[in-house]
C-alpha positions, 0 to 999 in steps of 0.5 A, spaced: 812 852 405 817 854 410 818 851 416 816 857 420 809 856 416 808 849 419 804 851 425 799 856 421 798 850 415 796 845 421 792 850 424 789 852 417 787 844 416 784 844 423 780 850 422 778 848 414 776 841 416 771 843 422 768 849 419 768 847 411 766 840 412 761 841 418 755 839 413 758 833 410 762 830 417 759 829 424 763 832 430 766 825 431 769 824 424 771 832 424 775 831 431 778 824 428 780 827 422 783 834 425 784 834 432 783 841 435 791 840 438 795 838 432 801 835 433 807 839 429 811 833 429 806 828 426 805 834 421 812 835 420 813 827 418 807 827 414 809 833 409 816 830 409 817 828 401 812 832 399 812 839 395 807 844 399 805 850 396 802 856 400 797 861 398 798 868 402 794 874 402 798 881 402 797 881 409 801 875 409 795 871 412 795 864 410 789 862 405 791 855 403 796 850 401 797 844 397 801 838 398 803 833 393 808 828 391 813 827 385 809 821 383 802 825 382 799 824 388 795 830 391 795 829 398 792 835 401 789 841 399 785 846 404 783 853 404 782 857 410 774 858 411 775 865 410 778 864 403 773 859 401 770 859 394 775 865 392 779 861 387 785 860 392 784 852 391 783 853 384 790 857 383 794 852 388 791 846 384 793 849 377 800 850 380 801 843 382 798 840 376 803 845 372 809 843 376 807 835 375 806 836 368 813 839 367 816 833 371 813 828 366 807 826 370 801 823 366 796 821 371 794 825 378 791 822 383 788 824 390 783 821 395 777 827 396 773 828 401 765 829 400 767 836 401 772 836 395 769 831 391 766 836 386 772 841 386 776 835 383 771 833 379 770 840 376 778 840 374 777 833 370 778 828 376 774 822 375 772 817 381 775 810 381 773 808 387 769 810 394 773 809 400 772 808 407 778 811 411 779 810 419 782 815 423 782 814 431 777 808 430 772 813 426 770 812 419 770 817 414 767 816 407 772 819 401 773 818 394 779 815 390 780 820 384 784 820 378 786 825 372 790 824 366 794 830 364 794 832 357 
């Protein structure tokens, strides 16, 4: 990710949460998770120390992104609503997994939302705990998941 893409990444995240998580989280939960007016300074700080890969269409429109740490923590994986279920998340996750495996990481971990849990389970991640994250005083159900790399 380049600095110039930060605003598009934050916007994609917000759009994805509000559109794709609507069947799993209520309006208050989605607004606590992804405020409609993202704070770019907070985004810049959150992504500091993470590798962020982006997927773009031929038109240069952002289709998705993944943010991960060198220790195997996949922090974020989001796809634009228009690109949902098109293979973007699969390709981004495969790239991150390959890079982490090449770096010698043996275990991947993530905190998956209700929406993302099936995706990660299909990729070989297993739930190790159910969690209840609090954002802005609102509780969001999610799952700590792990995957051993071969």
